[in-house]
C-alpha positions in Angstrom: 6.3 -14.7 -13.2 8.4 -15.2 -16.3 10.0 -11.8 -15.5 11.3 -13.1 -12.2 15.1 -13.5 -11.8 15.4 -16.8 -10.1 19.2 -16.5 -9.5 19.5 -13.0 -8.1 15.8 -12.2 -7.2 13.7 -9.3 -8.3 11.3 -8.8 -11.2 12.1 -7.2 -14.6 10.0 -5.3 -17.1 10.0 -8.2 -19.5 11.6 -11.7 -19.7 15.3 -11.4 -20.3 15.7 -7.9 -18.9 17.5 -7.1 -15.6 15.2 -6.9 -12.6 14.8 -3.5 -10.9 13.3 -2.1 -7.7 10.3 -0.4 -9.5 9.1 -3.6 -11.2 9.9 -5.7 -8.2 7.9 -3.5 -5.9 4.8 -3.2 -8.2 5.0 -6.9 -9.0 4.9 -7.9 -5.4 2.2 -5.2 -4.7 0.1 -6.8 -7.5 0.5 -10.3 -6.1 -0.7 -8.9 -2.7 -3.7 -7.2 -4.2 -4.6 -10.5 -5.9 -4.5 -12.3 -2.6 -1.6 -14.5 -3.4 -0.8 -17.0 -0.6 2.2 -15.9 1.5 2.3 -12.3 0.3 1.3 -9.9 3.0 -1.6 -7.5 2.3 -0.9 -4.1 1.0 -2.8 -0.8 1.6 -3.4 0.1 -2.0 -4.1 3.8 -1.3 -0.6 4.2 0.2 1.4 1.5 -1.5 2.6 0.4 2.0 2.2 -2.9 3.8 -1.2 -2.9 5.6 0.5 -3.7 8.9 2.5 -0.5 8.6 -0.5 1.6 8.0 -2.4 -0.1 10.8 0.4 0.7 13.2 0.5 4.4 12.0 -3.2 4.7 12.5 -3.0 3.2 15.9 -0.3 5.7 16.9 -2.3 8.6 15.5 -5.4 7.5 17.4 -3.4 7.0 20.7 -1.9 10.4 20.3 -5.3 12.0 19.7 -6.9 10.3 22.7 -4.0 11.5 24.9 -4.2 15.0 23.6 -0.7 15.0 22.1 0.3 15.7 18.5 0.0 13.0 16.0 3.2 11.6 14.5 5.1 14.3 12.7 4.3 15.2 9.0 7.2 13.3 7.7 5.1 10.1 8.4 2.5 11.3 5.9 2.6 9.8 2.5 2.7 11.9 -0.7 -0.8 10.7 -1.4 -2.1 12.3 1.8 -0.2 15.6 1.1 -1.9 15.9 -2.3 -5.3 16.7 -0.7 -6.3 20.1 0.7 -7.9 18.7 3.8 -7.9 15.6 5.9 -11.7 15.2 5.3 -11.0 15.2 1.5 -8.3 12.6 1.9 -10.6 10.5 4.2 -13.4 10.5 1.6 -10.9 9.5 -1.1 -9.4 6.7 1.0 -12.9 5.3 1.8 -13.7 5.3 -1.9 -10.5 3.4 -2.6 -11.3 0.9 0.1 -14.8 0.4 -1.2 -13.5 -0.3 -4.6 -11.0 -2.8 -3.3 -13.7 -4.6 -1.4 -15.9 -4.7 -4.5 -13.0 -6.1 -6.5 -12.5 -8.8 -3.9 -16.1 -9.7 -4.1 -15.9 -10.0 -7.8 -13.1 -12.6 -7.5 -15.1 -14.9 -5.2 
């Protein structure tokens, strides 16, 4: 955390540089993936807070069970749009989750 700006907040590329949004986001995401106390979990496949993705999935499931359209496409992330089918994305997401769980097991 030597790159943290204690006065104004944020994380810089290297000690002494000005903090920026990019390095702050990925610094916090890294702390989350490491399981740092007080840092909410992140969905690594989407680079979004896990709680946001859980809410989106719940909304999608509710819509499907009620026979109404899922949330509109603007809710999809760029990661999902990179795949040619939902099945292809689901396989990739499952592999990412399995890798995360394996990494967590290695830390214990």
